C-alpha positions as CSV (number, residue, x, y, z in Angstrom):
1,M,0.0,-0.1,0.0
2,P,1.4,3.4,-0.9
3,L,2.9,5.6,1.8
4,G,3.4,9.2,1.6
5,A,7.1,9.7,2.8
6,V,9.3,12.6,3.7
7,K,12.8,11.0,3.0
8,V,12.1,7.7,1.3
9,G,9.6,6.8,-1.2
10,L,8.0,3.4,-0.7
11,F,5.6,1.1,-2.8
12,A,4.5,-2.5,-2.4
13,A,4.0,-4.9,-5.3
14,A,1.4,-7.6,-4.0
15,G,1.3,-10.3,-6.3
16,S,3.9,-9.0,-8.6
17,G,5.7,-10.9,-11.6
18,G,8.3,-11.8,-9.2
19,G,6.2,-14.4,-7.5
20,A,2.9,-15.0,-6.0
21,T,3.9,-13.4,-2.7
22,G,5.3,-10.3,-4.2
23,A,7.7,-7.7,-2.6
24,G,8.0,-4.2,-1.2
25,Y,10.6,-1.7,-2.3
26,F,12.4,1.3,-0.5
27,C,13.7,4.0,-2.9
28,G,16.0,6.9,-2.6
29,G,16.6,8.9,0.8
30,Y,19.3,10.7,2.5
31,N,22.4,9.7,4.4
32,G,24.3,13.0,4.3
33,S,24.0,12.7,0.4
34,D,20.8,12.1,-1.7
35,L,20.5,8.5,-2.8
36,T,19.5,6.7,-6.0
37,T,19.2,3.2,-4.0
38,V,16.2,0.9,-4.5
39,D,16.1,-1.9,-1.8
40,K,13.6,-4.8,-2.5
41,F,12.2,-7.0,0.2
42,A,10.5,-10.4,-0.8
43,F,7.6,-11.1,1.1
44,S,7.9,-14.8,1.2
45,D,11.1,-14.6,3.3
46,D,11.8,-10.8,4.0
47,S,15.1,-11.2,2.0
48,R,16.5,-8.1,0.7
49,T,18.2,-7.4,-2.7
50,T,19.2,-4.2,-4.0
51,L,18.1,-3.4,-7.6
52,G,21.0,-2.9,-10.0
53,T,19.2,0.2,-11.5
54,G,18.1,2.6,-9.0
55,L,16.4,5.7,-9.3
56,S,17.2,7.9,-12.5
57,A,18.5,10.8,-10.2
58,A,19.7,10.9,-6.5
59,R,16.8,12.3,-4.4
60,R,14.9,12.5,-1.0
61,N,11.4,13.9,0.0
62,L,9.9,11.8,-2.6
63,A,6.7,9.6,-2.7
64,G,5.6,6.5,-4.2
65,F,2.6,4.4,-5.0
66,A,1.9,0.9,-6.9
67,N,-0.2,-0.6,-9.4
68,A,-0.3,-4.2,-7.7
69,G,1.1,-7.0,-9.8
70,T,2.4,-4.5,-12.7
71,A,4.5,-1.5,-11.6
72,G,5.6,0.9,-9.0
73,Y,6.1,4.5,-9.3
74,V,8.1,7.0,-7.6
75,G,7.7,10.9,-7.9
76,G,9.2,14.2,-7.1
77,G,11.9,14.8,-4.6
78,N,14.6,17.4,-3.8
79,S,15.4,19.9,-5.4
80,G,12.0,20.0,-6.8
81,L,12.1,17.5,-9.4
82,T,9.0,16.6,-11.8
83,T,10.4,13.1,-12.6
84,V,8.3,9.8,-12.2
85,N,10.2,6.8,-12.4
86,K,8.3,3.5,-13.0
87,F,9.7,0.0,-12.0
88,A,8.0,-2.9,-13.8
89,F,7.6,-5.6,-11.3
90,I,8.2,-8.4,-13.9
91,D,11.8,-7.6,-14.2
92,D,12.4,-4.6,-12.0
93,S,13.4,-2.6,-15.0
94,R,13.0,1.2,-14.7
95,T,11.5,3.7,-17.2
96,T,11.1,7.5,-16.7
97,L,7.5,8.6,-17.8
98,G,7.4,11.1,-20.5
99,T,5.0,13.1,-18.6
100,G,6.3,13.8,-15.0
101,L,4.6,15.8,-12.4
102,S,2.6,18.9,-13.3
103,S,5.1,21.1,-11.1
104,A,8.4,20.3,-9.7
105,R,7.9,19.7,-6.2
106,Y,9.0,17.6,-2.9
107,A,7.7,16.5,0.3
108,L,4.4,15.2,-1.3
109,G,2.4,12.2,-0.9
110,G,1.3,9.1,-3.2
111,M,-1.5,6.8,-3.0
112,A,-3.1,4.5,-5.6
113,N,-6.6,2.8,-6.8
114,S,-4.7,-0.3,-8.0
115,G,-5.5,-1.3,-11.5
116,V,-6.9,2.1,-12.4
117,A,-4.8,5.1,-11.4
118,G,-2.0,6.5,-8.9
119,Y,-2.1,10.0,-7.2
120,F,0.6,12.4,-6.2
121,G,-0.8,15.2,-3.8
122,G,0.6,18.3,-2.3
123,G,4.1,19.0,-1.6
124,F,6.4,22.1,-1.9
125,V,7.2,24.0,-5.1
126,P,10.8,25.4,-4.9
127,W,10.6,29.6,-4.8
128,V,6.6,29.2,-5.0
129,G,5.6,27.5,-1.9
130,N,3.0,24.8,-0.9
131,A,1.0,23.2,-3.5
132,T,-2.9,22.1,-3.4
133,T,-1.9,20.1,-6.5
134,V,-3.3,16.4,-7.1
135,D,-1.9,14.8,-10.1
136,K,-3.4,11.6,-11.4
137,F,-1.6,8.9,-13.4
138,D,-4.0,6.6,-15.4
139,F,-2.3,3.2,-15.2
140,S,-3.7,2.0,-18.6
141,D,-1.3,4.6,-20.4
142,D,0.6,6.4,-17.7
143,S,-1.3,9.6,-18.8
144,R,-1.3,12.6,-16.3
145,S,-4.3,14.8,-15.6
146,T,-4.6,17.2,-12.7
147,L,-7.7,17.0,-10.5
148,G,-9.9,20.3,-10.8
149,T,-10.3,19.8,-6.9
150,G,-7.0,19.6,-4.9
151,L,-6.5,19.3,-1.6
152,T,-8.3,21.7,0.8
153,A,-5.1,23.6,1.9
154,A,-1.5,24.0,0.5
155,I,0.3,21.5,2.2
156,Q,3.7,19.6,2.3
157,R,5.2,16.8,4.5
158,L,1.9,14.9,4.3
159,A,1.1,11.2,4.1
160,A,-1.3,9.3,1.9
161,M,-3.1,5.9,1.8
162,A,-6.0,4.1,0.0
163,N,-8.9,1.8,0.2
164,S,-8.1,0.4,-3.5
165,G,-11.2,0.5,-5.4
166,T,-13.2,3.1,-3.0
167,A,-11.1,6.1,-2.0
168,G,-7.7,7.5,-1.3
169,Y,-6.6,9.7,1.8
170,F,-4.2,12.5,2.2
171,G,-3.5,13.3,6.0
172,G,-1.5,15.6,7.9
173,G,1.5,17.7,7.0
174,T,2.1,21.5,7.4
175,T,0.7,24.7,5.7
176,G,3.3,26.7,7.7
177,S,1.4,25.5,10.7
178,Y,0.9,21.7,11.4
179,V,-2.6,20.3,10.6
180,T,-5.0,17.3,11.6
181,T,-6.7,17.5,8.2
182,V,-7.5,14.2,6.3
183,D,-8.8,14.8,2.8
184,K,-10.6,11.8,1.1
185,F,-10.9,11.2,-2.7
186,A,-13.6,9.0,-3.9
187,F,-12.1,7.1,-6.7
188,S,-15.5,6.9,-8.5
189,D,-15.5,10.6,-9.8
190,D,-12.3,12.0,-7.7
191,S,-14.6,14.3,-5.7
192,R,-13.1,15.5,-2.4
193,S,-14.5,15.4,1.0
194,T,-12.9,16.4,4.4
195,L,-13.4,14.1,7.1
196,G,-15.1,15.5,10.1
197,T,-12.6,13.8,12.3
198,G,-9.0,14.5,11.5
199,L,-6.0,13.1,13.0
200,S,-5.7,13.2,16.8
201,G,-3.2,15.6,16.9
202,T,-1.5,18.3,14.6
203,R,1.8,16.7,12.8
204,D,3.7,16.6,9.7
205,R,6.2,14.2,8.3
206,L,4.3,11.1,9.1
207,A,3.7,7.8,7.2
208,A,0.5,6.0,6.3
209,F,-0.6,2.5,5.2
210,A,-3.9,0.5,4.9
211,D,-5.4,-3.1,5.3
212,T,-7.9,-3.7,2.7
213,S,-7.6,-7.6,3.1
214,G,-11.1,-7.9,4.7
215,L,-12.9,-6.0,1.7
């Protein structure tokens, strides 16, 4: 399940081409320098490998999401990149989408409606400020559109998760002040609502995940 991330992009490949149990991936990050590293954890035994082909550029403050069984996507990052890298689960090969983010930004969140589309939301645009933007990537052809309704506020350092087939959620972050806000996007029409009950306290630089196994 896709996570919004501050320094590392993460996506999961349930049932990916590498085997019935799939794998999870940690991408990029920072250890004194920005990284291109992509580590893969096989769910069958939690063994780790490091992909021979990492990210196309070293970056942190990126986000990721996955189209389960097909490919994972990593987007944005320092210092305000529009780049979206795609990793095919069948062989872990990397391509870079011809159409990246609609604006260069980092500290964004990512979530996906597996089999249909993935979404990158919010973030910080260098020399401009925080963004309300939500970009949608159609998994059928990787085309990008930008939702007419973005986040309820311009937010960076947020997290995201999804109830695949139903709705995705962007939560927390900072507008300049920490927030408790959780925005919900219905996958049927990409309409946005804001939960009456937000986070239990204001915070940014958080992570999110979801369990949809019982649905």
